Each structure stands twice: as structure tokens, then as C-alpha cells.
PAKE-289724 format. One line per 10 residues: number of its first residue (from 1); their letters; for each residue z, y, x of N, C-alpha, C, O, CB. Coordinates in nm, 4 decimals. Glycine has a CB too. Layout:
<nodes>
NUM) A) Z/Y/X/Z/Y/X/Z/Y/X/Z/Y/X/Z/Y/X  ... .
</nodes>
This chain:
<nodes>
1) MKVNAQFSGI) 0.6158/-3.7715/8.7124/0.4416/-3.8407/8.7286/0.3941/-3.7976/8.5526/0.4715/-3.7921/8.4571/0.4352/-4.0864/8.7699  0.2972/-3.7807/8.5520/0.2285/-3.6992/8.4418/0.1193/-3.8539/8.3724/0.0608/-3.9233/8.4556/0.1162/-3.5269/8.5305  0.1104/-3.8781/8.2630/0.0576/-3.9941/8.2155/-0.0500/-3.8851/8.0985/-0.0176/-3.8278/7.9944/0.1950/-4.1253/8.1456  -0.1453/-3.8891/8.1506/-0.2415/-3.8623/8.0953/-0.3323/-3.9497/7.9553/-0.4534/-3.9463/7.9772/-0.2971/-3.8490/8.2027  -0.3065/-4.0024/7.8603/-0.4268/-4.0949/7.8010/-0.4563/-4.0019/7.6544/-0.3947/-3.9175/7.5892/-0.3680/-4.2904/7.7655  -0.6015/-4.0791/7.6458/-0.6522/-4.0014/7.5491/-0.6569/-4.1068/7.4644/-0.6547/-4.2225/7.5064/-0.7762/-3.9227/7.5733  -0.6637/-4.0771/7.3409/-0.6613/-4.1962/7.2324/-0.7959/-4.1931/7.1798/-0.8194/-4.0748/7.1550/-0.5487/-4.1797/7.1057  -0.8871/-4.2581/7.1532/-1.0140/-4.2249/7.0920/-1.0305/-4.3384/6.9680/-1.0906/-4.4458/6.9686/-1.1417/-4.2305/7.2113  -0.9592/-4.2771/6.8699/-0.9265/-4.3707/6.7296/-0.8943/-4.2807/6.6073/-0.8563/-4.1637/6.6054/-0.7850/-4.4756/6.7508  -0.9160/-4.3537/6.5213/-0.8743/-4.2791/6.3837/-0.7460/-4.3101/6.3424/-0.7076/-4.4263/6.3555/-0.9628/-4.3127/6.2645 .
11) TLVEVLVALV) -0.6763/-4.2301/6.2968/-0.5021/-4.2278/6.2586/-0.5479/-4.2864/6.1066/-0.6534/-4.2944/6.0437/-0.3933/-4.0304/6.2603  -0.4134/-4.3207/6.0860/-0.3761/-4.4054/5.9475/-0.3899/-4.2900/5.8432/-0.4388/-4.3168/5.7335/-0.2028/-4.4822/5.9436  -0.3583/-4.1916/5.8654/-0.3475/-4.0633/5.7690/-0.5235/-4.0358/5.7328/-0.5741/-3.9929/5.6291/-0.2579/-3.9041/5.8671  -0.5743/-4.0696/5.8332/-0.7519/-4.0280/5.8518/-0.7927/-4.1163/5.7886/-0.8946/-4.0789/5.7306/-0.8364/-4.0264/5.9978  -0.7629/-4.2401/5.7619/-0.8030/-4.3554/5.6782/-0.7726/-4.3514/5.5145/-0.8410/-4.3758/5.4151/-0.7303/-4.4761/5.7386  -0.6330/-4.3076/5.5373/-0.6070/-4.2738/5.3785/-0.6863/-4.1747/5.3180/-0.7762/-4.2024/5.2387/-0.4695/-4.2257/5.3515  -0.6557/-4.0555/5.3536/-0.7359/-3.9522/5.3162/-0.8852/-4.0073/5.2718/-0.9253/-3.9819/5.1583/-0.7395/-3.8519/5.4347  -0.9641/-4.0810/5.3608/-1.1268/-4.0764/5.3187/-1.1026/-4.1965/5.1932/-1.1813/-4.2159/5.1006/-1.2652/-4.1337/5.4759  -0.9920/-4.2595/5.2132/-0.9546/-4.3558/5.0793/-0.9737/-4.2852/4.9587/-1.0556/-4.3121/4.8708/-0.8003/-4.4074/5.0731  -0.8883/-4.1888/4.9612/-0.8613/-4.0936/4.8428/-1.0187/-4.0451/4.8050/-1.0831/-4.0876/4.7090/-0.7484/-3.9512/4.8910 .
21) IVALVLGAGL) -1.0474/-3.9834/4.8665/-1.1999/-3.9356/4.8930/-1.2851/-4.0217/4.8087/-1.3119/-3.9771/4.6972/-1.2506/-3.9498/5.0539  -1.3276/-4.1247/4.8381/-1.3638/-4.2115/4.7966/-1.3294/-4.2754/4.6437/-1.4140/-4.2956/4.5566/-1.3411/-4.2670/4.8866  -1.2438/-4.2912/4.6371/-1.1755/-4.3114/4.5473/-1.2232/-4.1941/4.4223/-1.2692/-4.2214/4.3115/-1.0347/-4.3117/4.6048  -1.2044/-4.1001/4.4619/-1.2361/-3.9848/4.3458/-1.3682/-3.9999/4.3233/-1.3990/-4.0208/4.2059/-1.2080/-3.8258/4.3836  -1.4728/-3.9943/4.4199/-1.5875/-3.9986/4.3689/-1.6449/-4.1119/4.3121/-1.7341/-4.0928/4.2294/-1.6539/-3.9608/4.4449  -1.6092/-4.2361/4.3416/-1.5795/-4.3569/4.2304/-1.5524/-4.3442/4.1013/-1.6338/-4.3908/4.0216/-1.4782/-4.4277/4.2583  -1.4588/-4.2931/4.0632/-1.4039/-4.2362/3.9580/-1.5136/-4.1875/3.8891/-1.5818/-4.2448/3.8042/-1.3065/-4.1410/3.9873  -1.5265/-4.0404/3.9488/-1.5870/-3.9593/3.8644/-1.7504/-4.0160/3.8363/-1.8117/-3.9822/3.7350/-1.5741/-3.8121/3.9288  -1.8036/-4.0973/3.9306/-1.9073/-4.1564/3.9123/-1.9123/-4.2678/3.8017/-2.0135/-4.2823/3.7332/-1.9372/-4.1959/4.0274  -1.7899/-4.3538/3.7844/-1.7547/-4.4346/3.6871/-1.7412/-4.3474/3.5343/-1.7827/-4.3988/3.4304/-1.6206/-4.5038/3.7386 .
31) KATGALTNNA) -1.6950/-4.2473/3.5364/-1.6838/-4.1762/3.4219/-1.8040/-4.1312/3.3699/-1.8282/-4.1666/3.2545/-1.6040/-4.0766/3.4378  -1.9118/-4.0391/3.4454/-2.0551/-4.0048/3.4310/-2.1145/-4.1366/3.3520/-2.1587/-4.1362/3.2371/-2.1314/-3.9750/3.5874  -2.1053/-4.2467/3.4387/-2.2078/-4.3399/3.3809/-2.1027/-4.4046/3.2302/-2.1518/-4.4792/3.1455/-2.2628/-4.4832/3.5252  -2.0168/-4.3759/3.2277/-1.9580/-4.4064/3.0555/-2.0007/-4.3230/2.9648/-2.0096/-4.3668/2.8501/-1.8017/-4.3949/3.0277  -2.0351/-4.1935/2.9892/-2.0925/-4.0926/2.9313/-2.2186/-4.1303/2.8602/-2.2436/-4.1518/2.7416/-2.1114/-3.9962/3.0236  -2.2977/-4.1317/2.9808/-2.4269/-4.1886/2.9704/-2.4453/-4.3355/2.9003/-2.5485/-4.3732/2.8450/-2.4759/-4.1933/3.1070  -2.3724/-4.3807/2.9083/-2.3863/-4.5107/2.7865/-2.3786/-4.4927/2.6708/-2.4625/-4.5344/2.5910/-2.2979/-4.6091/2.7841  -2.2568/-4.4146/2.6340/-2.1957/-4.3782/2.5011/-2.3199/-4.2693/2.4851/-2.3599/-4.2882/2.3702/-2.0128/-4.3146/2.4995  -2.3769/-4.1949/2.5276/-2.4694/-4.1361/2.4914/-2.6016/-4.1924/2.4266/-2.6664/-4.1394/2.3363/-2.4846/-4.0793/2.5816  -2.6271/-4.3081/2.4900/-2.7484/-4.3823/2.4983/-2.7080/-4.4487/2.3134/-2.7750/-4.4376/2.2107/-2.7558/-4.5174/2.6674 .
41) QRFEDVTLAQ) -2.5912/-4.5064/2.3342/-2.5231/-4.5714/2.1850/-2.5542/-4.5022/2.0963/-2.6311/-4.5395/2.0078/-2.3738/-4.5837/2.1639  -2.4948/-4.3733/2.1019/-2.5189/-4.2911/1.9957/-2.6755/-4.2227/1.9416/-2.6991/-4.1897/1.8254/-2.4316/-4.1921/2.0300  -2.7625/-4.2130/2.0468/-2.9220/-4.1894/2.0195/-2.9278/-4.2919/1.9468/-2.9218/-4.2619/1.8276/-3.0357/-4.1873/2.1394  -2.9414/-4.4527/1.9758/-2.9805/-4.5435/1.9210/-2.9146/-4.5650/1.7630/-2.9619/-4.6380/1.6759/-2.9617/-4.6405/2.0150  -2.8203/-4.4997/1.7550/-2.7380/-4.5295/1.6028/-2.7940/-4.4013/1.5069/-2.8198/-4.4251/1.3889/-2.5305/-4.5201/1.6198  -2.8138/-4.2522/1.5662/-2.8991/-4.1595/1.4804/-3.0565/-4.1892/1.4630/-3.1287/-4.1457/1.3733/-2.8866/-4.0207/1.5409  -3.0960/-4.2808/1.5790/-3.2408/-4.2945/1.5456/-3.2418/-4.4083/1.4384/-3.3215/-4.3890/1.3466/-3.3362/-4.3311/1.6806  -3.1729/-4.5160/1.4331/-3.1525/-4.6308/1.3072/-3.1438/-4.5701/1.2060/-3.2208/-4.6020/1.1154/-3.0335/-4.7233/1.3034  -3.0778/-4.4954/1.1911/-3.0147/-4.4167/1.0631/-3.1137/-4.3129/1.0043/-3.1195/-4.2609/0.8929/-2.8750/-4.3327/1.1058  -3.1853/-4.3007/1.1095/-3.2874/-4.1588/1.0570/-3.4000/-4.2591/1.0127/-3.4447/-4.2123/0.9080/-3.3517/-4.0159/1.2039 .
51) WCAENELIEM) -3.4585/-4.3608/1.0397/-3.5522/-4.4282/0.9805/-3.5038/-4.4966/0.8536/-3.5756/-4.5205/0.7565/-3.6053/-4.5155/1.0718  -3.3585/-4.5289/0.8661/-3.3071/-4.5757/0.7109/-3.3540/-4.4593/0.6136/-3.4056/-4.4703/0.5024/-3.1207/-4.5938/0.6975  -3.3246/-4.3537/0.6796/-3.3500/-4.2148/0.5457/-3.4799/-4.2209/0.4985/-3.5226/-4.2659/0.3922/-3.3370/-4.0383/0.6012  -3.5470/-4.1603/0.6084/-3.6849/-4.1884/0.6228/-3.7649/-4.2737/0.5185/-3.8262/-4.2247/0.4236/-3.6957/-4.2487/0.7427  -3.7552/-4.4380/0.5544/-3.8459/-4.4818/0.4723/-3.7919/-4.4833/0.3259/-3.8761/-4.5237/0.2457/-3.8900/-4.6091/0.5193  -3.6641/-4.4469/0.2689/-3.6373/-4.4522/0.1545/-3.6913/-4.3006/0.0819/-3.7093/-4.2938/-0.0397/-3.4895/-4.4897/0.1507  -3.7104/-4.2011/0.1591/-3.7931/-4.0901/0.1108/-3.9447/-4.1078/0.1092/-4.0151/-4.0383/0.0359/-3.7641/-3.9756/0.1909  -3.9984/-4.2084/0.1965/-4.1506/-4.2163/0.2277/-4.1713/-4.3375/0.1039/-4.2686/-4.3252/0.0295/-4.1982/-4.2687/0.4188  -4.1011/-4.4243/0.0898/-4.1124/-4.5114/-0.0479/-4.1012/-4.4477/-0.1780/-4.1629/-4.4984/-0.2716/-4.0077/-4.6130/-0.0544  -4.0251/-4.3347/-0.1986/-4.0270/-4.2105/-0.3192/-4.1577/-4.1539/-0.3324/-4.2286/-4.1482/-0.4328/-3.9271/-4.0789/-0.2867 .
61) RLTGNLPATP) -4.1781/-4.1148/-0.2212/-4.3015/-4.0130/-0.1975/-4.4474/-4.0956/-0.2242/-4.5459/-4.0335/-0.2642/-4.2971/-3.9499/-0.0237  -4.4507/-4.2071/-0.2044/-4.5481/-4.3414/-0.2319/-4.5622/-4.3562/-0.3652/-4.6615/-4.3157/-0.4258/-4.4938/-4.4832/-0.1781  -4.4792/-4.4061/-0.4112/-4.4659/-4.5016/-0.5202/-4.4556/-4.3537/-0.6440/-4.4798/-4.3732/-0.7631/-4.3011/-4.6329/-0.4980  -4.4206/-4.2269/-0.5959/-4.3740/-4.1153/-0.7019/-4.2490/-4.1382/-0.7917/-4.2408/-4.0684/-0.8928/-4.4877/-4.0924/-0.8011  -4.1633/-4.2170/-0.7689/-4.1042/-4.2540/-0.8731/-3.9705/-4.2326/-0.7977/-3.9506/-4.2770/-0.6846/-4.1462/-4.3938/-0.9370  -3.8949/-4.1724/-0.8577/-3.7395/-4.0634/-0.8035/-3.6651/-4.1805/-0.9277/-3.7018/-4.2255/-1.0363/-3.7334/-3.8023/-0.8587  -3.5212/-4.1986/-0.8235/-3.4143/-4.2513/-0.9112/-3.3981/-4.2195/-1.0385/-3.4363/-4.1052/-1.0638/-3.3070/-4.2274/-0.8673  -3.3407/-4.2994/-1.1585/-3.2920/-4.2478/-1.2440/-3.1656/-4.1556/-1.2583/-3.1434/-4.0459/-1.3095/-3.2911/-4.3273/-1.2966  -3.1110/-4.2262/-1.2072/-2.9056/-4.1403/-1.2039/-2.9136/-4.0716/-1.0748/-2.9683/-4.1092/-0.9712/-2.7214/-4.2834/-1.1855  -2.8400/-3.9490/-1.1032/-2.8339/-3.8445/-0.9889/-2.7742/-3.8959/-0.8501/-2.7924/-3.8560/-0.7350/-2.7439/-3.7225/-1.0372 .
71) TNEMDCLQLG) -2.7051/-3.9873/-0.8967/-2.6382/-4.0331/-0.7424/-2.6670/-4.1971/-0.7270/-2.6615/-4.2876/-0.8103/-2.4413/-4.0023/-0.7347  -2.6982/-4.1965/-0.5925/-2.7667/-4.3751/-0.5539/-2.6991/-4.4219/-0.4461/-2.6729/-4.3428/-0.3556/-2.9438/-4.3929/-0.5013  -2.6598/-4.5564/-0.4369/-2.6157/-4.6331/-0.3379/-2.6787/-4.7070/-0.2909/-2.7113/-4.7977/-0.3675/-2.5348/-4.6851/-0.3543  -2.7292/-4.7164/-0.1576/-2.7950/-4.8627/-0.1502/-2.7546/-4.8636/0.0327/-2.7081/-4.7767/0.1065/-3.0100/-4.8734/-0.2100  -2.8043/-5.0247/0.0594/-2.7589/-5.0641/0.2294/-2.9198/-5.0551/0.2943/-3.0250/-5.0574/0.2304/-2.6700/-5.2679/0.2563  -2.9037/-5.0457/0.4198/-3.0408/-5.0605/0.4861/-3.0331/-5.1292/0.6131/-2.9538/-5.0876/0.6976/-3.1073/-4.9274/0.5105  -3.1014/-5.2229/0.6348/-3.0940/-5.2904/0.7366/-3.1919/-5.2745/0.8651/-3.3072/-5.3173/0.8619/-3.0970/-5.4010/0.6872  -3.1362/-5.2092/0.9793/-3.2533/-5.1754/1.0654/-3.2168/-5.2643/1.2295/-3.1145/-5.2510/1.2967/-3.2627/-4.9779/1.0789  -3.3116/-5.3342/1.2537/-3.2697/-5.3873/1.4013/-3.1764/-5.4692/1.3889/-3.1312/-5.5114/1.4954/-3.2220/-5.2899/1.5006  -3.1105/-5.5243/1.2542/-2.9989/-5.6074/1.2511/-2.8674/-5.5009/1.2578/-2.7521/-5.5414/1.2427/-3.0080/-5.7189/1.3786 .
81) RKFHLSMKLH) -2.8866/-5.4208/1.2719/-2.7643/-5.2871/1.2144/-2.7460/-5.2638/1.0426/-2.8444/-5.2213/0.9820/-2.8308/-5.1074/1.2771  -2.6628/-5.2825/0.9927/-2.6606/-5.2426/0.8766/-2.5752/-5.0774/0.8449/-2.4788/-5.0267/0.9022/-2.6010/-5.3666/0.8102  -2.6554/-5.0307/0.7364/-2.6266/-4.9184/0.7334/-2.6281/-4.8424/0.5586/-2.7203/-4.8614/0.4793/-2.7225/-4.8664/0.8399  -2.5037/-4.7567/0.5290/-2.5045/-4.7474/0.3876/-2.5630/-4.6121/0.3714/-2.5285/-4.5292/0.4555/-2.3627/-4.7671/0.3186  -2.6463/-4.5743/0.2774/-2.7243/-4.4622/0.2296/-2.6784/-4.4306/0.1100/-2.6928/-4.5085/0.0159/-2.8627/-4.4827/0.2229  -2.6107/-4.3004/0.0953/-2.5806/-4.2261/-0.0336/-2.6590/-4.1089/-0.0587/-2.6604/-4.0115/0.0166/-2.4439/-4.1839/-0.0387  -2.7435/-4.1219/-0.1966/-2.8619/-4.0381/-0.2343/-2.7795/-3.9931/-0.3451/-2.7159/-4.0595/-0.4269/-3.0179/-4.1094/-0.2672  -2.7969/-3.8268/-0.3281/-2.7930/-3.7557/-0.4370/-2.9025/-3.6533/-0.4706/-2.9561/-3.5826/-0.3853/-2.6805/-3.7004/-0.4330  -2.9381/-3.6504/-0.6329/-3.0754/-3.5535/-0.6799/-3.0226/-3.4423/-0.7273/-2.9215/-3.4477/-0.7972/-3.1784/-3.6109/-0.7998  -3.0704/-3.3495/-0.7029/-3.0406/-3.2224/-0.7529/-3.1757/-3.1520/-0.8434/-3.2936/-3.1786/-0.8204/-2.9973/-3.1332/-0.6201 .
91) STPNPMFKRV) -3.1363/-3.0759/-0.9289/-3.2377/-3.0099/-0.9890/-3.2796/-2.8602/-0.8988/-3.1994/-2.7967/-0.8303/-3.1854/-2.9853/-1.1442  -3.4037/-2.8303/-0.9166/-3.4328/-2.6936/-0.8233/-3.4774/-2.6299/-0.9757/-3.4909/-2.7000/-1.0760/-3.5814/-2.7004/-0.6631  -3.4949/-2.5005/-0.9720/-3.5334/-2.4016/-1.0440/-3.6781/-2.4322/-1.0894/-3.7385/-2.3572/-1.1661/-3.5161/-2.2783/-0.9700  -3.7156/-2.5127/-1.0536/-3.8900/-2.5591/-1.0861/-3.8877/-2.6893/-1.1235/-3.9152/-2.7762/-1.0409/-4.0049/-2.5535/-0.9513  -3.8499/-2.7250/-1.2712/-3.8453/-2.8600/-1.3184/-3.9605/-2.9539/-1.2685/-3.9711/-3.0696/-1.3093/-3.8455/-2.8555/-1.4652  -4.0292/-2.9085/-1.1959/-4.1508/-2.9930/-1.1116/-4.0721/-3.0585/-0.9812/-4.1277/-3.1513/-0.9225/-4.2945/-2.8745/-1.0490  -3.9806/-3.0247/-0.9486/-3.9383/-3.0590/-0.8172/-3.7799/-3.1084/-0.8123/-3.7104/-3.0722/-0.9072/-3.9630/-2.9317/-0.7258  -3.7492/-3.1482/-0.7608/-3.6040/-3.2453/-0.7429/-3.5460/-3.1937/-0.6014/-3.6401/-3.1555/-0.5318/-3.6383/-3.4419/-0.7327  -3.4440/-3.1825/-0.5481/-3.3821/-3.1560/-0.4050/-3.2921/-3.3088/-0.4132/-3.2224/-3.3663/-0.4968/-3.2696/-2.9804/-0.3883  -3.3423/-3.3351/-0.2668/-3.2838/-3.5127/-0.2458/-3.2135/-3.4721/-0.1156/-3.2539/-3.4098/-0.0174/-3.4284/-3.6714/-0.2175 .
101) NIQVLDEMGQ) -3.0656/-3.5412/-0.1539/-2.9940/-3.5222/-0.0114/-2.9368/-3.6617/-0.0083/-2.8572/-3.7130/-0.0870/-2.8681/-3.3898/0.0033  -3.0119/-3.7281/0.1329/-2.9333/-3.8566/0.1567/-2.8588/-3.8196/0.3191/-2.8842/-3.7356/0.4054/-3.0556/-4.0137/0.1551  -2.7433/-3.9437/0.3048/-2.6424/-3.9120/0.4046/-2.6433/-4.0576/0.4344/-2.6340/-4.1431/0.3464/-2.4946/-3.8334/0.3598  -2.6554/-4.0848/0.5695/-2.6664/-4.2386/0.6192/-2.5399/-4.2841/0.7132/-2.5409/-4.2547/0.8328/-2.8121/-4.2586/0.7129  -2.4376/-4.3524/0.6588/-2.3109/-4.3992/0.6910/-2.3447/-4.5349/0.7654/-2.4283/-4.6199/0.7343/-2.2156/-4.4137/0.5597  -2.2604/-4.5319/0.8678/-2.2475/-4.7158/0.9630/-2.1178/-4.7857/0.8539/-2.0594/-4.7413/0.7550/-2.1547/-4.7023/1.2098  -2.1113/-4.9009/0.9220/-2.0463/-5.0130/0.8444/-1.8977/-4.9513/0.8321/-1.8451/-4.9767/0.7238/-2.0538/-5.1725/0.9274  -1.8208/-4.8762/0.9206/-1.7222/-4.7939/0.8853/-1.7043/-4.7009/0.8082/-1.5871/-4.6842/0.7746/-1.6937/-4.7569/0.9518  -1.7856/-4.6264/0.7631/-1.8125/-4.5338/0.6843/-1.8121/-4.3838/0.7639/-1.7659/-4.2772/0.7232/-1.7162/-4.5499/0.5727  -1.8778/-4.4130/0.8871/-1.8912/-4.2771/0.9860/-2.0328/-4.2587/0.9505/-2.1190/-4.3459/0.9397/-1.8610/-4.2943/1.1721 .
111) PHFSIKTILP) -2.0468/-4.0906/0.9286/-2.1800/-4.0700/0.9015/-2.2549/-4.0260/1.0529/-2.2142/-3.9592/1.1480/-2.1901/-3.9527/0.7789  -2.3723/-4.0914/1.0276/-2.4866/-4.0789/1.1551/-2.5897/-3.9797/1.0956/-2.6073/-3.9006/1.1883/-2.5738/-4.2417/1.2011  -2.6578/-3.9451/1.0049/-2.7678/-3.9024/0.9852/-2.7216/-3.8319/0.8208/-2.6483/-3.8778/0.7331/-2.8881/-4.0268/1.0062  -2.8076/-3.6918/0.8288/-2.8516/-3.7033/0.6713/-2.9594/-3.5835/0.6925/-2.9845/-3.5086/0.7870/-2.7098/-3.6703/0.5323  -3.0074/-3.5984/0.5715/-3.1463/-3.5308/0.5219/-3.1466/-3.4376/0.4071/-3.0692/-3.4573/0.3133/-3.2435/-3.6357/0.4805  -3.2378/-3.3258/0.4081/-3.2559/-3.2618/0.2882/-3.4120/-3.2486/0.2620/-3.5000/-3.2284/0.3457/-3.1824/-3.1263/0.2912  -3.4215/-3.2614/0.1557/-3.5588/-3.2143/0.1202/-3.5985/-3.1830/-0.0276/-3.5051/-3.1562/-0.1031/-3.6493/-3.3145/0.1657  -3.7259/-3.1828/-0.0789/-3.7912/-3.1326/-0.2196/-3.8751/-3.2479/-0.2578/-3.9442/-3.2766/-0.1600/-3.8886/-2.9876/-0.2104  -3.8933/-3.3068/-0.3322/-3.9807/-3.4104/-0.3777/-4.0471/-3.3906/-0.5268/-3.9674/-3.3786/-0.6199/-3.8991/-3.5382/-0.3730  -4.1651/-3.3870/-0.5509/-4.2161/-3.3699/-0.7074/-4.1987/-3.4524/-0.7906/-4.2196/-3.5671/-0.7512/-4.3380/-3.3563/-0.7286 .
121) VNVF) -4.1669/-3.4411/-0.8963/-4.1216/-3.5292/-1.0011/-4.2319/-3.5809/-1.0850/-4.3302/-3.5254/-1.1339/-4.0247/-3.4620/-1.0854  -4.1841/-3.7139/-1.0883/-4.3461/-3.7845/-1.1228/-4.3777/-3.7132/-1.2815/-4.2941/-3.6877/-1.3682/-4.3414/-4.0067/-1.1369  -4.4903/-3.6967/-1.2848/-4.5341/-3.6400/-1.4258/-4.6460/-3.7292/-1.4499/-4.7508/-3.6664/-1.4648/-4.5796/-3.4737/-1.4332  -4.6560/-3.8326/-1.4569/-4.7498/-3.9306/-1.4634/-4.6801/-4.0092/-1.6038/-4.7331/-4.1098/-1.6508/-4.7635/-4.0232/-1.3085 .
</nodes>
């Protein structure tokens, strides 16, 4: 006597394979989400550092006063975040202008932004 039995279900191996695939997809999704979060934080840090540097340059342009010493250190507070600015003045071939280099560091000394420009010397 022959018994012909058909099973209509999923085996344990098929369930385990499906779980492995779902776990891999979820892991990749978490990694991508983490990368997006890190990029957003980095963008915010760079933007705030840029505001600090540009505020110093704008103040010098508006007042017409460059610092008296060639190297200057100062702190800047933007949206509750503290940044440290390192400014260096360099002479140019034209004595009517100075080259200004500003580097912005975070609290841990990591550089976030730097800018170089030429500003006129106050001749008044």
C-alpha cells in the first residue's frame, strides 16, 4: 500500500533563510540611517563653524580694524556650541592689504572649517 501525502507548509530551513535575509536587510538599513545621522551632524558643525569665521571677517570689514598682533585666538559661541578660532595675519606684496587665515576648531581641537581671504588695511 502506497501512501501519497502532500504537505502544504514551509519547512524550518525556509523560515531560517527568510529570517537571515530580513536580518541582513535591517542591518543595512540601520547602517545607512546611522551614516545619514552622522552626515547631518557634520553639516551642522561645519555650518556653525563657518558662521563663526564669517562673523569675525565681517566685523573686521565693517570696523576697518585688523588685529594688532599677527596671531590671535578667540572663542565663538553659536547656538550653544563653543568653537575656538585661530586667526593669522600675513603680509602681502601690496602693503595696503593683509591676508587673513582663520581656522575654526571644536571643543576637542578638531578642525571644522578654515577660510582665507584678503582684507584692506585700515588707512584712516
